[in-house]
Biotite code that builds the C-alpha atoms (Angstrom):
import biotite.structure as struc

atoms = struc.array([
    struc.Atom([41.102, 103.580, 126.240], chain_id="A", res_id=1, res_name="MET", atom_name="CA", element="C"),
    struc.Atom([42.391, 100.336, 127.654], chain_id="A", res_id=2, res_name="ARG", atom_name="CA", element="C"),
    struc.Atom([41.439, 98.549, 124.456], chain_id="A", res_id=3, res_name="LYS", atom_name="CA", element="C"),
    struc.Atom([43.419, 101.112, 122.427], chain_id="A", res_id=4, res_name="LEU", atom_name="CA", element="C"),
    struc.Atom([46.505, 100.620, 124.590], chain_id="A", res_id=5, res_name="VAL", atom_name="CA", element="C"),
    struc.Atom([46.114, 96.865, 124.274], chain_id="A", res_id=6, res_name="PHE", atom_name="CA", element="C"),
    struc.Atom([45.862, 97.096, 120.496], chain_id="A", res_id=7, res_name="VAL", atom_name="CA", element="C"),
    struc.Atom([48.940, 99.286, 120.289], chain_id="A", res_id=8, res_name="LEU", atom_name="CA", element="C"),
    struc.Atom([50.878, 96.859, 122.480], chain_id="A", res_id=9, res_name="SER", atom_name="CA", element="C"),
    struc.Atom([49.895, 93.968, 120.277], chain_id="A", res_id=10, res_name="VAL", atom_name="CA", element="C"),
    struc.Atom([50.945, 95.871, 117.164], chain_id="A", res_id=11, res_name="LEU", atom_name="CA", element="C"),
    struc.Atom([54.301, 96.752, 118.655], chain_id="A", res_id=12, res_name="LEU", atom_name="CA", element="C"),
    struc.Atom([54.944, 93.202, 119.753], chain_id="A", res_id=13, res_name="ILE", atom_name="CA", element="C"),
    struc.Atom([53.893, 91.792, 116.421], chain_id="A", res_id=14, res_name="SER", atom_name="CA", element="C"),
    struc.Atom([56.027, 94.405, 114.671], chain_id="A", res_id=15, res_name="GLY", atom_name="CA", element="C"),
    struc.Atom([59.035, 93.426, 116.786], chain_id="A", res_id=16, res_name="GLY", atom_name="CA", element="C"),
    struc.Atom([58.499, 89.758, 116.069], chain_id="A", res_id=17, res_name="ILE", atom_name="CA", element="C"),
    struc.Atom([58.219, 90.503, 112.380], chain_id="A", res_id=18, res_name="SER", atom_name="CA", element="C"),
    struc.Atom([61.462, 92.497, 112.477], chain_id="A", res_id=19, res_name="ALA", atom_name="CA", element="C"),
    struc.Atom([63.256, 89.662, 114.268], chain_id="A", res_id=20, res_name="GLN", atom_name="CA", element="C"),
    struc.Atom([62.031, 87.198, 111.674], chain_id="A", res_id=21, res_name="LYS", atom_name="CA", element="C"),
    struc.Atom([63.283, 89.509, 108.939], chain_id="A", res_id=22, res_name="GLN", atom_name="CA", element="C"),
    struc.Atom([66.676, 89.777, 110.628], chain_id="A", res_id=23, res_name="VAL", atom_name="CA", element="C"),
    struc.Atom([67.000, 86.008, 110.949], chain_id="A", res_id=24, res_name="ARG", atom_name="CA", element="C"),
    struc.Atom([65.874, 85.557, 107.347], chain_id="A", res_id=25, res_name="SER", atom_name="CA", element="C"),
    struc.Atom([68.417, 88.076, 106.023], chain_id="A", res_id=26, res_name="ASP", atom_name="CA", element="C"),
    struc.Atom([71.200, 86.547, 108.099], chain_id="A", res_id=27, res_name="ILE", atom_name="CA", element="C"),
    struc.Atom([70.395, 83.035, 106.864], chain_id="A", res_id=28, res_name="ARG", atom_name="CA", element="C"),
    struc.Atom([70.400, 84.261, 103.271], chain_id="A", res_id=29, res_name="GLU", atom_name="CA", element="C"),
    struc.Atom([73.673, 86.057, 103.861], chain_id="A", res_id=30, res_name="GLY", atom_name="CA", element="C"),
    struc.Atom([75.223, 82.927, 105.354], chain_id="A", res_id=31, res_name="ASN", atom_name="CA", element="C"),
    struc.Atom([74.241, 80.897, 102.269], chain_id="A", res_id=32, res_name="LYS", atom_name="CA", element="C"),
    struc.Atom([75.898, 83.424, 99.989], chain_id="A", res_id=33, res_name="LEU", atom_name="CA", element="C"),
    struc.Atom([78.959, 83.622, 102.258], chain_id="A", res_id=34, res_name="TYR", atom_name="CA", element="C"),
    struc.Atom([79.466, 79.845, 102.043], chain_id="A", res_id=35, res_name="LYS", atom_name="CA", element="C"),
    struc.Atom([79.358, 80.170, 98.240], chain_id="A", res_id=36, res_name="LYS", atom_name="CA", element="C"),
    struc.Atom([82.093, 82.839, 98.552], chain_id="A", res_id=37, res_name="GLU", atom_name="CA", element="C"),
    struc.Atom([79.715, 85.467, 97.198], chain_id="A", res_id=38, res_name="LYS", atom_name="CA", element="C"),
    struc.Atom([80.895, 87.985, 99.742], chain_id="A", res_id=39, res_name="TYR", atom_name="CA", element="C"),
    struc.Atom([79.497, 91.114, 98.111], chain_id="A", res_id=40, res_name="THR", atom_name="CA", element="C"),
    struc.Atom([76.007, 89.615, 97.925], chain_id="A", res_id=41, res_name="GLU", atom_name="CA", element="C"),
    struc.Atom([76.330, 88.342, 101.491], chain_id="A", res_id=42, res_name="ALA", atom_name="CA", element="C"),
    struc.Atom([77.303, 91.850, 102.612], chain_id="A", res_id=43, res_name="GLU", atom_name="CA", element="C"),
    struc.Atom([74.052, 93.187, 101.161], chain_id="A", res_id=44, res_name="ILE", atom_name="CA", element="C"),
    struc.Atom([71.949, 90.662, 103.102], chain_id="A", res_id=45, res_name="GLU", atom_name="CA", element="C"),
    struc.Atom([73.759, 91.347, 106.370], chain_id="A", res_id=46, res_name="TYR", atom_name="CA", element="C"),
    struc.Atom([73.249, 95.077, 105.906], chain_id="A", res_id=47, res_name="ARG", atom_name="CA", element="C"),
    struc.Atom([69.559, 94.457, 105.365], chain_id="A", res_id=48, res_name="LYS", atom_name="CA", element="C"),
    struc.Atom([69.485, 92.601, 108.668], chain_id="A", res_id=49, res_name="ALA", atom_name="CA", element="C"),
    struc.Atom([71.158, 95.528, 110.414], chain_id="A", res_id=50, res_name="LEU", atom_name="CA", element="C"),
    struc.Atom([68.685, 97.920, 108.847], chain_id="A", res_id=51, res_name="ASP", atom_name="CA", element="C"),
    struc.Atom([65.930, 95.874, 110.481], chain_id="A", res_id=52, res_name="ALA", atom_name="CA", element="C"),
    struc.Atom([67.803, 95.688, 113.789], chain_id="A", res_id=53, res_name="ASN", atom_name="CA", element="C"),
    struc.Atom([70.879, 97.868, 114.213], chain_id="A", res_id=54, res_name="GLY", atom_name="CA", element="C"),
    struc.Atom([71.769, 96.147, 117.497], chain_id="A", res_id=55, res_name="LYS", atom_name="CA", element="C"),
    struc.Atom([72.036, 92.657, 116.042], chain_id="A", res_id=56, res_name="SER", atom_name="CA", element="C"),
    struc.Atom([75.481, 91.459, 117.113], chain_id="A", res_id=57, res_name="ALA", atom_name="CA", element="C"),
    struc.Atom([75.200, 88.424, 114.858], chain_id="A", res_id=58, res_name="GLU", atom_name="CA", element="C"),
    struc.Atom([74.481, 90.533, 111.771], chain_id="A", res_id=59, res_name="ALA", atom_name="CA", element="C"),
    struc.Atom([77.358, 92.891, 112.615], chain_id="A", res_id=60, res_name="ALA", atom_name="CA", element="C"),
    struc.Atom([79.766, 90.005, 113.167], chain_id="A", res_id=61, res_name="TYR", atom_name="CA", element="C"),
    struc.Atom([78.843, 88.291, 109.896], chain_id="A", res_id=62, res_name="ASN", atom_name="CA", element="C"),
    struc.Atom([79.002, 91.592, 108.023], chain_id="A", res_id=63, res_name="LEU", atom_name="CA", element="C"),
    struc.Atom([82.494, 92.101, 109.416], chain_id="A", res_id=64, res_name="GLY", atom_name="CA", element="C"),
    struc.Atom([83.497, 88.687, 108.085], chain_id="A", res_id=65, res_name="ASP", atom_name="CA", element="C"),
    struc.Atom([82.088, 89.483, 104.623], chain_id="A", res_id=66, res_name="ALA", atom_name="CA", element="C"),
    struc.Atom([83.904, 92.815, 104.536], chain_id="A", res_id=67, res_name="LEU", atom_name="CA", element="C"),
    struc.Atom([87.151, 91.170, 105.686], chain_id="A", res_id=68, res_name="TYR", atom_name="CA", element="C"),
    struc.Atom([86.937, 88.679, 102.828], chain_id="A", res_id=69, res_name="LYS", atom_name="CA", element="C"),
    struc.Atom([86.647, 91.627, 100.443], chain_id="A", res_id=70, res_name="GLN", atom_name="CA", element="C"),
    struc.Atom([89.787, 93.147, 102.009], chain_id="A", res_id=71, res_name="GLU", atom_name="CA", element="C"),
    struc.Atom([87.785, 96.057, 103.399], chain_id="A", res_id=72, res_name="LYS", atom_name="CA", element="C"),
    struc.Atom([89.650, 95.849, 106.661], chain_id="A", res_id=73, res_name="TYR", atom_name="CA", element="C"),
    struc.Atom([88.776, 99.247, 108.143], chain_id="A", res_id=74, res_name="LYS", atom_name="CA", element="C"),
    struc.Atom([85.065, 98.709, 107.555], chain_id="A", res_id=75, res_name="GLU", atom_name="CA", element="C"),
    struc.Atom([85.340, 95.196, 108.981], chain_id="A", res_id=76, res_name="ALA", atom_name="CA", element="C"),
    struc.Atom([86.956, 96.635, 112.128], chain_id="A", res_id=77, res_name="LEU", atom_name="CA", element="C"),
    struc.Atom([83.983, 98.915, 112.668], chain_id="A", res_id=78, res_name="GLU", atom_name="CA", element="C"),
    struc.Atom([81.538, 96.006, 112.519], chain_id="A", res_id=79, res_name="GLU", atom_name="CA", element="C"),
    struc.Atom([83.575, 93.784, 114.856], chain_id="A", res_id=80, res_name="PHE", atom_name="CA", element="C"),
    struc.Atom([83.781, 96.642, 117.339], chain_id="A", res_id=81, res_name="GLN", atom_name="CA", element="C"),
    struc.Atom([79.971, 96.920, 117.262], chain_id="A", res_id=82, res_name="LYS", atom_name="CA", element="C"),
    struc.Atom([79.827, 93.280, 118.327], chain_id="A", res_id=83, res_name="VAL", atom_name="CA", element="C"),
    struc.Atom([81.858, 94.035, 121.440], chain_id="A", res_id=84, res_name="ILE", atom_name="CA", element="C"),
    struc.Atom([79.421, 96.805, 122.344], chain_id="A", res_id=85, res_name="GLY", atom_name="CA", element="C"),
    struc.Atom([76.280, 94.708, 121.829], chain_id="A", res_id=86, res_name="GLU", atom_name="CA", element="C"),
    struc.Atom([77.272, 91.104, 122.559], chain_id="A", res_id=87, res_name="GLU", atom_name="CA", element="C"),
    struc.Atom([77.082, 89.652, 126.080], chain_id="A", res_id=88, res_name="LYS", atom_name="CA", element="C"),
    struc.Atom([78.489, 86.216, 125.397], chain_id="A", res_id=89, res_name="ASP", atom_name="CA", element="C"),
    struc.Atom([82.230, 86.112, 126.283], chain_id="A", res_id=90, res_name="LYS", atom_name="CA", element="C"),
    struc.Atom([83.015, 83.461, 123.685], chain_id="A", res_id=91, res_name="HIS", atom_name="CA", element="C"),
    struc.Atom([81.572, 85.572, 120.876], chain_id="A", res_id=92, res_name="ARG", atom_name="CA", element="C"),
    struc.Atom([83.332, 88.671, 122.167], chain_id="A", res_id=93, res_name="ILE", atom_name="CA", element="C"),
    struc.Atom([86.562, 86.664, 122.169], chain_id="A", res_id=94, res_name="SER", atom_name="CA", element="C"),
    struc.Atom([85.962, 85.702, 118.526], chain_id="A", res_id=95, res_name="GLN", atom_name="CA", element="C"),
    struc.Atom([85.264, 89.317, 117.623], chain_id="A", res_id=96, res_name="ALA", atom_name="CA", element="C"),
    struc.Atom([88.521, 90.420, 119.281], chain_id="A", res_id=97, res_name="LEU", atom_name="CA", element="C"),
    struc.Atom([90.371, 87.686, 117.390], chain_id="A", res_id=98, res_name="HIS", atom_name="CA", element="C"),
    struc.Atom([88.982, 89.032, 114.109], chain_id="A", res_id=99, res_name="ASN", atom_name="CA", element="C"),
    struc.Atom([89.832, 92.590, 115.137], chain_id="A", res_id=100, res_name="ILE", atom_name="CA", element="C"),
    struc.Atom([93.414, 91.408, 115.634], chain_id="A", res_id=101, res_name="GLY", atom_name="CA", element="C"),
    struc.Atom([93.411, 89.859, 112.152], chain_id="A", res_id=102, res_name="ASN", atom_name="CA", element="C"),
    struc.Atom([92.095, 93.040, 110.521], chain_id="A", res_id=103, res_name="ALA", atom_name="CA", element="C"),
    struc.Atom([94.692, 95.155, 112.332], chain_id="A", res_id=104, res_name="LEU", atom_name="CA", element="C"),
    struc.Atom([97.387, 92.751, 111.177], chain_id="A", res_id=105, res_name="MET", atom_name="CA", element="C"),
    struc.Atom([96.297, 93.342, 107.597], chain_id="A", res_id=106, res_name="LYS", atom_name="CA", element="C"),
    struc.Atom([96.543, 97.083, 108.229], chain_id="A", res_id=107, res_name="GLU", atom_name="CA", element="C"),
    struc.Atom([100.078, 96.499, 109.615], chain_id="A", res_id=108, res_name="LYS", atom_name="CA", element="C"),
    struc.Atom([99.044, 97.999, 112.949], chain_id="A", res_id=109, res_name="ASP", atom_name="CA", element="C"),
    struc.Atom([100.830, 95.256, 114.841], chain_id="A", res_id=110, res_name="TYR", atom_name="CA", element="C"),
    struc.Atom([100.857, 96.944, 118.257], chain_id="A", res_id=111, res_name="ALA", atom_name="CA", element="C"),
    struc.Atom([97.045, 97.218, 118.345], chain_id="A", res_id=112, res_name="LYS", atom_name="CA", element="C"),
    struc.Atom([96.596, 93.743, 116.897], chain_id="A", res_id=113, res_name="SER", atom_name="CA", element="C"),
    struc.Atom([98.678, 92.364, 119.778], chain_id="A", res_id=114, res_name="ILE", atom_name="CA", element="C"),
    struc.Atom([96.367, 94.048, 122.274], chain_id="A", res_id=115, res_name="GLU", atom_name="CA", element="C"),
    struc.Atom([93.311, 92.608, 120.507], chain_id="A", res_id=116, res_name="ALA", atom_name="CA", element="C"),
    struc.Atom([94.726, 89.066, 120.582], chain_id="A", res_id=117, res_name="TYR", atom_name="CA", element="C"),
    struc.Atom([95.617, 89.436, 124.251], chain_id="A", res_id=118, res_name="LYS", atom_name="CA", element="C"),
    struc.Atom([92.074, 90.594, 124.983], chain_id="A", res_id=119, res_name="GLY", atom_name="CA", element="C"),
    struc.Atom([90.714, 87.569, 123.138], chain_id="A", res_id=120, res_name="SER", atom_name="CA", element="C"),
    struc.Atom([92.959, 85.198, 125.108], chain_id="A", res_id=121, res_name="LEU", atom_name="CA", element="C"),
    struc.Atom([91.846, 86.688, 128.408], chain_id="A", res_id=122, res_name="ARG", atom_name="CA", element="C"),
    struc.Atom([88.303, 85.613, 127.549], chain_id="A", res_id=123, res_name="LEU", atom_name="CA", element="C"),
    struc.Atom([89.326, 82.294, 125.990], chain_id="A", res_id=124, res_name="ASN", atom_name="CA", element="C"),
    struc.Atom([92.817, 81.214, 127.159], chain_id="A", res_id=125, res_name="PRO", atom_name="CA", element="C"),
    struc.Atom([92.585, 77.845, 125.398], chain_id="A", res_id=126, res_name="SER", atom_name="CA", element="C"),
    struc.Atom([92.355, 79.345, 121.885], chain_id="A", res_id=127, res_name="ASP", atom_name="CA", element="C"),
    struc.Atom([95.587, 78.137, 120.237], chain_id="A", res_id=128, res_name="ASP", atom_name="CA", element="C"),
    struc.Atom([94.832, 79.900, 116.962], chain_id="A", res_id=129, res_name="GLU", atom_name="CA", element="C"),
    struc.Atom([94.687, 83.267, 118.717], chain_id="A", res_id=130, res_name="THR", atom_name="CA", element="C"),
    struc.Atom([97.893, 82.436, 120.599], chain_id="A", res_id=131, res_name="ARG", atom_name="CA", element="C"),
    struc.Atom([99.599, 81.561, 117.301], chain_id="A", res_id=132, res_name="TYR", atom_name="CA", element="C"),
    struc.Atom([98.428, 84.813, 115.684], chain_id="A", res_id=133, res_name="ASN", atom_name="CA", element="C"),
    struc.Atom([99.660, 86.733, 118.724], chain_id="A", res_id=134, res_name="LEU", atom_name="CA", element="C"),
    struc.Atom([103.150, 85.291, 118.275], chain_id="A", res_id=135, res_name="ALA", atom_name="CA", element="C"),
    struc.Atom([103.127, 86.284, 114.594], chain_id="A", res_id=136, res_name="ILE", atom_name="CA", element="C"),
    struc.Atom([101.997, 89.824, 115.436], chain_id="A", res_id=137, res_name="ALA", atom_name="CA", element="C"),
    struc.Atom([104.773, 90.174, 118.015], chain_id="A", res_id=138, res_name="GLN", atom_name="CA", element="C"),
    struc.Atom([107.357, 88.998, 115.459], chain_id="A", res_id=139, res_name="LYS", atom_name="CA", element="C"),
    struc.Atom([106.010, 91.371, 112.810], chain_id="A", res_id=140, res_name="MET", atom_name="CA", element="C"),
    struc.Atom([106.102, 94.281, 115.271], chain_id="A", res_id=141, res_name="LEU", atom_name="CA", element="C"),
    struc.Atom([109.742, 93.536, 116.117], chain_id="A", res_id=142, res_name="GLN", atom_name="CA", element="C"),
    struc.Atom([110.655, 93.357, 112.420], chain_id="A", res_id=143, res_name="ASP", atom_name="CA", element="C"),
    struc.Atom([108.809, 96.612, 111.780], chain_id="A", res_id=144, res_name="GLN", atom_name="CA", element="C"),
    struc.Atom([110.655, 98.367, 114.592], chain_id="A", res_id=145, res_name="GLN", atom_name="CA", element="C"),
    struc.Atom([114.003, 97.013, 113.371], chain_id="A", res_id=146, res_name="ASN", atom_name="CA", element="C"),
    struc.Atom([113.233, 98.234, 109.864], chain_id="A", res_id=147, res_name="GLN", atom_name="CA", element="C"),
    struc.Atom([112.305, 101.672, 111.165], chain_id="A", res_id=148, res_name="GLN", atom_name="CA", element="C"),
    struc.Atom([115.513, 101.811, 113.224], chain_id="A", res_id=149, res_name="ASP", atom_name="CA", element="C"),
    struc.Atom([117.599, 100.796, 110.208], chain_id="A", res_id=150, res_name="ASN", atom_name="CA", element="C"),
    struc.Atom([115.883, 103.410, 108.052], chain_id="A", res_id=151, res_name="GLN", atom_name="CA", element="C"),
    struc.Atom([116.458, 106.060, 110.703], chain_id="A", res_id=152, res_name="GLN", atom_name="CA", element="C"),
    struc.Atom([120.141, 105.114, 110.988], chain_id="A", res_id=153, res_name="ASN", atom_name="CA", element="C"),
    struc.Atom([120.460, 105.195, 107.203], chain_id="A", res_id=154, res_name="LYS", atom_name="CA", element="C"),
    struc.Atom([118.941, 108.670, 107.040], chain_id="A", res_id=155, res_name="GLU", atom_name="CA", element="C"),
    struc.Atom([121.208, 109.858, 109.866], chain_id="A", res_id=156, res_name="GLN", atom_name="CA", element="C"),
    struc.Atom([124.254, 108.484, 108.045], chain_id="A", res_id=157, res_name="ASN", atom_name="CA", element="C"),
    struc.Atom([123.165, 110.173, 104.831], chain_id="A", res_id=158, res_name="GLN", atom_name="CA", element="C"),
    struc.Atom([122.738, 113.474, 106.679], chain_id="A", res_id=159, res_name="ASP", atom_name="CA", element="C"),
    struc.Atom([126.163, 113.042, 108.303], chain_id="A", res_id=160, res_name="GLN", atom_name="CA", element="C"),
    struc.Atom([127.794, 112.229, 104.971], chain_id="A", res_id=161, res_name="ASN", atom_name="CA", element="C"),
    struc.Atom([126.111, 115.277, 103.447], chain_id="A", res_id=162, res_name="LYS", atom_name="CA", element="C"),
    struc.Atom([127.418, 117.464, 106.290], chain_id="A", res_id=163, res_name="ASP", atom_name="CA", element="C"),
    struc.Atom([130.915, 115.997, 105.889], chain_id="A", res_id=164, res_name="ASP", atom_name="CA", element="C"),
    struc.Atom([130.820, 116.628, 102.159], chain_id="A", res_id=165, res_name="GLN", atom_name="CA", element="C"),
    struc.Atom([129.710, 120.215, 102.669], chain_id="A", res_id=166, res_name="GLN", atom_name="CA", element="C"),
    struc.Atom([132.471, 120.708, 105.232], chain_id="A", res_id=167, res_name="GLU", atom_name="CA", element="C"),
    struc.Atom([135.056, 119.291, 102.828], chain_id="A", res_id=168, res_name="GLN", atom_name="CA", element="C"),
    struc.Atom([133.800, 121.535, 100.057], chain_id="A", res_id=169, res_name="GLU", atom_name="CA", element="C"),
    struc.Atom([134.045, 124.559, 102.339], chain_id="A", res_id=170, res_name="GLN", atom_name="CA", element="C"),
    struc.Atom([137.588, 123.605, 103.348], chain_id="A", res_id=171, res_name="GLU", atom_name="CA", element="C"),
    struc.Atom([138.540, 123.150, 99.704], chain_id="A", res_id=172, res_name="GLN", atom_name="CA", element="C"),
    struc.Atom([137.027, 126.523, 98.834], chain_id="A", res_id=173, res_name="GLN", atom_name="CA", element="C"),
    struc.Atom([139.034, 128.132, 101.643], chain_id="A", res_id=174, res_name="GLN", atom_name="CA", element="C"),
    struc.Atom([142.203, 126.435, 100.401], chain_id="A", res_id=175, res_name="LYS", atom_name="CA", element="C"),
    struc.Atom([141.552, 127.553, 96.832], chain_id="A", res_id=176, res_name="ASP", atom_name="CA", element="C"),
    struc.Atom([140.853, 131.089, 98.014], chain_id="A", res_id=177, res_name="SER", atom_name="CA", element="C"),
    struc.Atom([144.083, 131.160, 100.062], chain_id="A", res_id=178, res_name="GLN", atom_name="CA", element="C"),
    struc.Atom([146.018, 129.741, 97.131], chain_id="A", res_id=179, res_name="LYS", atom_name="CA", element="C"),
    struc.Atom([144.701, 132.449, 94.822], chain_id="A", res_id=180, res_name="ASN", atom_name="CA", element="C"),
    struc.Atom([145.652, 135.123, 97.344], chain_id="A", res_id=181, res_name="LYS", atom_name="CA", element="C"),
    struc.Atom([149.156, 133.647, 97.645], chain_id="A", res_id=182, res_name="THR", atom_name="CA", element="C"),
    struc.Atom([149.568, 133.569, 93.887], chain_id="A", res_id=183, res_name="GLN", atom_name="CA", element="C"),
    struc.Atom([148.451, 137.194, 93.646], chain_id="A", res_id=184, res_name="GLU", atom_name="CA", element="C"),
    struc.Atom([150.971, 138.125, 96.310], chain_id="A", res_id=185, res_name="GLN", atom_name="CA", element="C"),
    struc.Atom([153.747, 136.174, 94.600], chain_id="A", res_id=186, res_name="GLU", atom_name="CA", element="C"),
    struc.Atom([153.222, 137.727, 91.164], chain_id="A", res_id=187, res_name="GLN", atom_name="CA", element="C"),
    struc.Atom([154.642, 141.166, 92.117], chain_id="A", res_id=188, res_name="PRO", atom_name="CA", element="C"),
    struc.Atom([157.608, 139.426, 93.729], chain_id="A", res_id=189, res_name="ASN", atom_name="CA", element="C"),
    struc.Atom([158.253, 137.559, 90.537], chain_id="A", res_id=190, res_name="GLU", atom_name="CA", element="C"),
    struc.Atom([158.147, 140.842, 88.613], chain_id="A", res_id=191, res_name="LYS", atom_name="CA", element="C"),
    struc.Atom([160.498, 142.342, 91.135], chain_id="A", res_id=192, res_name="MET", atom_name="CA", element="C"),
    struc.Atom([162.798, 139.367, 90.757], chain_id="A", res_id=193, res_name="SER", atom_name="CA", element="C"),
    struc.Atom([162.792, 139.769, 86.974], chain_id="A", res_id=194, res_name="GLU", atom_name="CA", element="C"),
    struc.Atom([163.597, 143.464, 87.304], chain_id="A", res_id=195, res_name="ASN", atom_name="CA", element="C"),
    struc.Atom([166.407, 142.724, 89.710], chain_id="A", res_id=196, res_name="ASN", atom_name="CA", element="C"),
    struc.Atom([167.815, 140.145, 87.367], chain_id="A", res_id=197, res_name="ALA", atom_name="CA", element="C"),
    struc.Atom([167.688, 142.599, 84.465], chain_id="A", res_id=198, res_name="GLN", atom_name="CA", element="C"),
    struc.Atom([169.416, 145.219, 86.578], chain_id="A", res_id=199, res_name="GLN", atom_name="CA", element="C"),
    struc.Atom([172.126, 142.777, 87.572], chain_id="A", res_id=200, res_name="LEU", atom_name="CA", element="C"),
    struc.Atom([172.559, 141.764, 83.956], chain_id="A", res_id=201, res_name="LEU", atom_name="CA", element="C"),
    struc.Atom([172.770, 145.365, 82.850], chain_id="A", res_id=202, res_name="ASP", atom_name="CA", element="C"),
    struc.Atom([175.290, 146.095, 85.595], chain_id="A", res_id=203, res_name="ALA", atom_name="CA", element="C"),
    struc.Atom([177.331, 143.068, 84.591], chain_id="A", res_id=204, res_name="PHE", atom_name="CA", element="C"),
    struc.Atom([177.339, 144.134, 80.936], chain_id="A", res_id=205, res_name="LEU", atom_name="CA", element="C"),
    struc.Atom([178.303, 147.677, 81.913], chain_id="A", res_id=206, res_name="GLN", atom_name="CA", element="C"),
    struc.Atom([181.161, 146.381, 84.033], chain_id="A", res_id=207, res_name="ASP", atom_name="CA", element="C"),
    struc.Atom([182.264, 144.125, 81.223], chain_id="A", res_id=208, res_name="GLU", atom_name="CA", element="C"),
    struc.Atom([182.142, 147.039, 78.788], chain_id="A", res_id=209, res_name="LYS", atom_name="CA", element="C"),
    struc.Atom([184.146, 149.214, 81.074], chain_id="A", res_id=210, res_name="GLU", atom_name="CA", element="C"),
    struc.Atom([186.645, 146.401, 81.569], chain_id="A", res_id=211, res_name="THR", atom_name="CA", element="C"),
    struc.Atom([187.005, 145.884, 77.837], chain_id="A", res_id=212, res_name="GLN", atom_name="CA", element="C"),
    struc.Atom([187.522, 149.617, 77.348], chain_id="A", res_id=213, res_name="GLU", atom_name="CA", element="C"),
    struc.Atom([190.208, 149.610, 80.003], chain_id="A", res_id=214, res_name="LYS", atom_name="CA", element="C"),
    struc.Atom([191.898, 146.615, 78.377], chain_id="A", res_id=215, res_name="VAL", atom_name="CA", element="C"),
    struc.Atom([191.780, 148.230, 74.965], chain_id="A", res_id=216, res_name="GLN", atom_name="CA", element="C"),
    struc.Atom([193.190, 151.480, 76.370], chain_id="A", res_id=217, res_name="LYS", atom_name="CA", element="C"),
    struc.Atom([195.956, 149.607, 78.104], chain_id="A", res_id=218, res_name="ALA", atom_name="CA", element="C"),
    struc.Atom([196.823, 147.760, 74.915], chain_id="A", res_id=219, res_name="GLN", atom_name="CA", element="C"),
    struc.Atom([196.921, 151.005, 72.983], chain_id="A", res_id=220, res_name="GLN", atom_name="CA", element="C"),
    struc.Atom([199.252, 152.511, 75.531], chain_id="A", res_id=221, res_name="GLN", atom_name="CA", element="C"),
    struc.Atom([201.445, 149.471, 75.416], chain_id="A", res_id=222, res_name="HIS", atom_name="CA", element="C"),
    struc.Atom([201.592, 149.596, 71.638], chain_id="A", res_id=223, res_name="GLN", atom_name="CA", element="C"),
    struc.Atom([202.481, 153.279, 71.778], chain_id="A", res_id=224, res_name="GLN", atom_name="CA", element="C"),
    struc.Atom([205.273, 152.541, 74.172], chain_id="A", res_id=225, res_name="ARG", atom_name="CA", element="C"),
    struc.Atom([206.569, 149.825, 71.867], chain_id="A", res_id=226, res_name="LYS", atom_name="CA", element="C"),
    struc.Atom([206.539, 152.175, 68.911], chain_id="A", res_id=227, res_name="VAL", atom_name="CA", element="C"),
    struc.Atom([208.389, 154.698, 70.892], chain_id="A", res_id=228, res_name="THR", atom_name="CA", element="C"),
    struc.Atom([210.970, 152.180, 71.862], chain_id="A", res_id=229, res_name="ASP", atom_name="CA", element="C"),
    struc.Atom([211.552, 151.311, 68.236], chain_id="A", res_id=230, res_name="LYS", atom_name="CA", element="C"),
    struc.Atom([212.102, 154.919, 67.395], chain_id="A", res_id=231, res_name="ASN", atom_name="CA", element="C"),
    struc.Atom([214.827, 154.986, 69.935], chain_id="A", res_id=232, res_name="TRP", atom_name="CA", element="C"),
])
């Protein structure tokens, strides 16, 4: 029984050593391809290393770098975050946080990238590159916020202009409606005025007729008187 346990222990140990050798071999091969800028091929080798040992912080870190070079920023973030969970060395954790900040910058998530850079600087305050990237992220965040504020103000102004236009249109419609009502009310008055004018004209003509008749009658009477006078 003891011999069986011993044999199993030896097999497990030898299996672990073999796995570690495979991990190191895959990582070395991946590094060679990475230096040749063959990032897709390097990604494959690093994934093979992680298949052999899923807790390899080195394989995860290098895979994150290969993914970043391929502009697969979200996938790269996942690998760098694995490093933080598995790695014990503060310097390497600081590097992983730096790369997390870079990936977040590419995703335009400037607020989170700032936090990542700050976390990296806490572990390695002398890293000028991280400090420089932090300043850029802070500037980009400010520009982003200013742009959002300007866009919001623009939309508010457009909404206000739209409301003003609608209000003006309503006022104009009310004015037009009132004007139409006034015109409708004035039309009968105009007819009444025309009728009154006709009546006045008719009355004037009647008076003139009567006056002419009176004049003619008076002239006839005068002529009759003259004739009579002659007869005398």
